[in-house]
ZAMARGU-4260 file (C-alpha; in steps of 0.2 Angstrom, whole numbers, plus 5000, padded with zeros to 4 digits):
<rodrens>
0) 4848/5249/4802 | 4856/5255/4819 | 4863/5272/4821 | 4882/5270/4821 | 4890/5277/4837
5) 4908/5276/4834 | 4912/5285/4850 | 4904/5271/4860 | 4913/5258/4850 | 4929/5267/4852
10) 4927/5268/4871 | 4923/5249/4872 | 4938/5245/4861 | 4950/5256/4872 | 4944/5246/4887
15) 4947/5229/4879 | 4964/5234/4872 | 4970/5240/4889 | 4967/5223/4896 | 4982/5211/4898
20) 4983/5198/4884 | 4991/5180/4887 | 5010/5181/4884 | 5010/5164/4875 | 5008/5165/4856
25) 5000/5150/4848 | 5008/5141/4833 | 4998/5151/4820 | 5004/5168/4827 | 5021/5164/4820
30) 5015/5158/4803 | 5004/5172/4798 | 5010/5186/4787 | 5003/5200/4796 | 5007/5212/4781
35) 4991/5206/4772 | 4978/5220/4771 | 4963/5209/4774 | 4967/5194/4785 | 4955/5181/4793
40) 4956/5168/4806 | 4943/5155/4808 | 4942/5141/4821 | 4933/5132/4835 | 4926/5143/4849
45) 4938/5145/4863 | 4954/5141/4852 | 4962/5158/4854 | 4957/5168/4839 | 4952/5184/4848
50) 4969/5183/4858 | 4979/5182/4842 | 4970/5198/4835 | 4973/5207/4852 | 4991/5201/4853
55) 4994/5208/4835 | 4987/5225/4840 | 4997/5226/4855 | 5013/5223/4845 | 5011/5239/4835
60) 5015/5256/4841 | 4997/5264/4837 | 4987/5277/4846 | 4970/5273/4854 | 4961/5281/4839
65) 4971/5272/4826 | 4965/5255/4831 | 4947/5249/4833 | 4942/5232/4840 | 4924/5227/4838
70) 4915/5210/4842 | 4899/5207/4831 | 4890/5198/4845 | 4891/5214/4856 | 4875/5223/4859
75) 4882/5239/4853 | 4886/5231/4836 | 4868/5225/4833 | 4862/5232/4815 | 4879/5241/4812
80) 4885/5240/4794 | 4903/5235/4794 | 4907/5247/4779 | 4899/5262/4787 | 4909/5258/4803
85) 4926/5257/4793 | 4922/5272/4783 | 4919/5282/4799 | 4934/5275/4808 | 4945/5278/4792
90) 4940/5296/4791 | 4946/5299/4809 | 4963/5292/4806 | 4960/5274/4809 | 4973/5261/4802
95) 4969/5244/4810 | 4952/5237/4811 | 4949/5221/4821 | 4932/5212/4819 | 4928/5198/4830
100) 4914/5185/4827 | 4912/5192/4810 | 4899/5178/4806 | 4887/5187/4817 | 4887/5202/4805
105) 4874/5204/4791 | 4881/5204/4773 | 4899/5204/4780 | 4907/5197/4763 | 4901/5212/4753
110) 4906/5224/4767 | 4924/5217/4768 | 4926/5217/4749 | 4921/5236/4748 | 4931/5241/4763
115) 4946/5232/4755 | 4943/5241/4738 | 4940/5258/4745 | 4951/5262/4760 | 4969/5260/4764
120) 4965/5251/4780 | 4971/5234/4787 | 4957/5223/4793 | 4959/5207/4803 | 4944/5197/4807
125) 4939/5181/4816 | 4925/5169/4815 | 4918/5152/4817 | 4927/5137/4808 | 4911/5135/4798
130) 4913/5153/4791 | 4911/5152/4772 | 4922/5165/4764 | 4925/5155/4748 | 4907/5152/4745
135) 4901/5170/4750 | 4891/5179/4738 | 4905/5193/4736 | 4921/5188/4728 | 4931/5190/4744
140) 4942/5174/4742 | 4954/5183/4730 | 4956/5197/4743 | 4956/5189/4760 | 4969/5178/4767
145) 4961/5166/4779 | 4969/5154/4791 | 4962/5140/4801 | 4966/5139/4820 | 4966/5121/4827
150) 4964/5116/4845 | 4980/5116/4856 | 4992/5103/4850 | 5000/5092/4863 | 5016/5101/4860
155) 5008/5118/4864 | 5000/5111/4880 | 5017/5105/4885 | 5024/5122/4882 | 5011/5130/4893
160) 5012/5117/4907 | 5032/5117/4907 | 5035/5135/4903 | 5048/5131/4889 | 5049/5130/4870
165) 5047/5113/4862 | 5050/5109/4843 | 5037/5103/4831 | 5041/5090/4818 | 5034/5086/4800
170) 5025/5070/4798 | 5039/5064/4787 | 5051/5067/4802 | 5040/5058/4814 | 5039/5043/4803
175) 5058/5042/4799 | 5065/5047/4815 | 5052/5044/4829 | 5064/5035/4841 | 5077/5049/4841
180) 5063/5062/4842 | 5055/5053/4857 | 5071/5052/4866 | 5075/5070/4863 | 5058/5076/4870
185) 5059/5064/4885 | 5074/5074/4891 | 5062/5089/4894 | 5046/5080/4901 | 5037/5064/4904
190) 5026/5061/4889 | 5013/5049/4896 | 5010/5060/4911 | 5007/5076/4900 | 4997/5066/4887
195) 4985/5060/4900 | 4982/5078/4906 | 4980/5084/4888 | 4967/5071/4884 | 4956/5077/4899
200) 4958/5096/4898 | 4972/5101/4886 | 4963/5106/4870 | 4958/5124/4874 | 4968/5137/4881
205) 4955/5142/4893 | 4959/5127/4904 | 4972/5139/4912 | 4958/5150/4919 | 4951/5136/4930
210) 4952/5117/4929 | 4936/5116/4940 | 4926/5126/4928 | 4934/5119/4912 | 4920/5105/4909
215) 4906/5118/4911 | 4915/5131/4900 | 4918/5117/4887 | 4900/5112/4887 | 4896/5130/4884
220) 4907/5130/4869 | 4897/5116/4862 | 4881/5123/4865 | 4885/5141/4858 | 4893/5133/4843
225) 4876/5124/4839 | 4864/5137/4846 | 4872/5153/4840 | 4885/5149/4826 | 4879/5135/4816
230) 4860/5140/4818 | 4865/5157/4810 | 4877/5151/4797 | 4866/5137/4791 | 4849/5144/4795
235) 4844/5129/4805 | 4827/5129/4813 | 4829/5132/4832 | 4818/5118/4835 | 4830/5106/4827
240) 4845/5111/4836 | 4843/5097/4850 | 4844/5084/4836 | 4862/5090/4833 | 4866/5088/4851
245) 4858/5071/4852 | 4870/5065/4837 | 4885/5071/4847 | 4880/5062/4863 | 4878/5046/4853
250) 4895/5048/4845 | 4902/5051/4862 | 4897/5034/4869 | 4897/5022/4855 | 4912/5013/4848
255) 4916/5019/4830 | 4913/5001/4823 | 4896/5000/4831 | 4890/5016/4824 | 4879/5016/4809
260) 4868/5028/4799 | 4851/5019/4804 | 4856/5019/4822 | 4860/5038/4822 | 4845/5042/4811
265) 4833/5034/4823 | 4841/5041/4839 | 4840/5059/4831 | 4823/5056/4823 | 4829/5063/4806
270) 4831/5056/4788 | 4847/5050/4781 | 4849/5066/4770 | 4845/5077/4784 | 4857/5068/4795
275) 4871/5069/4782 | 4868/5088/4781 | 4869/5090/4800 | 4885/5079/4801 | 4893/5090/4788
280) 4888/5106/4797 | 4895/5100/4814 | 4911/5095/4805 | 4913/5112/4798 | 4909/5119/4815
285) 4924/5109/4823 | 4912/5098/4834 | 4916/5082/4825 | 4926/5074/4811 | 4918/5065/4796
290) 4931/5054/4790 | 4927/5047/4773 | 4934/5032/4763 | 4951/5034/4755 | 4956/5030/4737
295) 4952/5012/4732 | 4938/5009/4744 | 4921/5006/4736 | 4911/5021/4734 | 4898/5023/4748
300) 4886/5037/4751 | 4889/5039/4769 | 4903/5043/4781 | 4915/5029/4785 | 4919/5035/4802
305) 4912/5048/4814 | 4923/5055/4828 | 4921/5069/4840 | 4933/5084/4835 | 4945/5082/4850
310) 4947/5071/4866 | 4941/5084/4878 | 4924/5083/4871 | 4922/5066/4878 | 4924/5072/4895
315) 4909/5083/4895 | 4897/5074/4883 | 4897/5057/4890 | 4898/5048/4907 | 4909/5034/4900
320) 4919/5037/4884 | 4926/5024/4872 | 4945/5022/4873 | 4946/5018/4855 | 4936/5033/4850
325) 4947/5045/4861 | 4963/5038/4853 | 4956/5040/4836 | 4949/5058/4840 | 4966/5063/4845
330) 4975/5056/4830 | 4963/5064/4818 | 4963/5081/4827 | 4982/5082/4827 | 4984/5077/4809
335) 4968/5084/4801 | 4975/5102/4801 | 4989/5099/4788 | 4985/5082/4780 | 4971/5072/4772
340) 4965/5059/4783 | 4953/5045/4777 | 4947/5028/4783 | 4954/5013/4774 | 4953/4994/4774
345) 4973/4993/4776 | 4972/5001/4793 | 4961/5013/4804 | 4967/5028/4793 | 4976/5032/4777
350) 4985/5049/4777 | 4988/5059/4761 | 4983/5043/4752 | 5000/5035/4756 | 5003/5030/4774
355) 4992/5018/4783 | 4990/5019/4802 | 4983/5007/4814 | 4979/5016/4831 | 4978/5005/4847
360) 4986/5001/4863 | 5004/4997/4867 | 5001/4978/4863 | 4995/4980/4846 | 5004/4972/4832
365) 5005/4976/4813 | 4997/4960/4807 | 4982/4970/4800 | 4994/4982/4790 | 4999/4977/4773
370) 5018/4976/4769 | 5025/4993/4764 | 5020/5010/4771 | 5011/5005/4786 | 5013/5010/4805
375) 5005/5005/4822 | 5001/5020/4832 | 5002/5014/4850 | 4995/5022/4866 | 5003/5019/4883
380) 5021/5019/4874 | 5035/5031/4877 | 5047/5026/4864 | 5043/5016/4848 | 5053/5004/4837
385) 5053/5002/4818 | 5035/5004/4812 | 5028/5006/4830 | 5026/5024/4835 | 5019/5032/4851
390) 5002/5040/4849 | 5008/5055/4859 | 5021/5059/4847 | 5008/5065/4834 | 5004/5079/4845
395) 5020/5087/4840 | 5015/5091/4822 | 5011/5109/4825
</rodrens>
């Protein structure tokens, strides 16, 4: 166990809290109830979790010794027990403890539970989207309120690009009033122009730092998620990590309908049970989506459709991406945060076991959809008509 040096950690915290933070607040910032004593945010690397913690801290009128920010992947935190840290901080008048990258701390669940039970201290923490609070050994799920932060929505990207506030809409509103909504939004921007930019580089807030460096930074996100986060959370043998990357590369360049388990297993050099485990872990880590069959499909012991987590990943993982995969990746990334998305034989996807969607280009017809609650989601289309809805419009759900 490392010796706790609170003075050093406090000095680092003051330096970090003195920096400017982005003025733009992501959708989750406005949805979180910051009155909770124990609050967690999990999500993909680079999505803006740390920024939300720092924005909240800066919104309070607290002194330098009353708030402490620590990142568990900092060298000064190696071997530091979170409970001992909270105890020392609280004894010196601490009120707000911010813990970043908490999945890097040993036995964090037990420590957070004890801190919650003993000290009148507000704790906000962030961690990988694969963070497993609900399955942790300590009974933390009853005490901690944990939110999931998705990648930037198309709406958020447009707000950043245009410097103006734009509304979000529920799925029910989009399905019932998509012509009116599209007409309303087109008064503010050109949808297809912004959508094309979003597909290339709009999913992570750090695109604003440098477009030239964005691909290399995104590739670093992928590598760190596998090599650092998933390897620790799931205790994956380091010699096996390249197999996870091989699976991602295959998903990137292969059309969904050509992808099968035997092809993936052979390429990665693993058995089907091991492949299934890796797929589930990368799904939890916000690297891909495992879209399973919906109600009514015959039970199968394999995922029905595998997609990269968001469209930007195609830009850095493969030379030539499949357009159909990119479209479907966008659709699932925007709906998957608030809705259940499954594969179904009535269309490409069925959402909340009720609405069927066929995702394709502007010329797609609804012939494959059964009569009833079915919609064509069309790319390269500004305004839809009846059951044909522009693909870009699904980027305004959050």
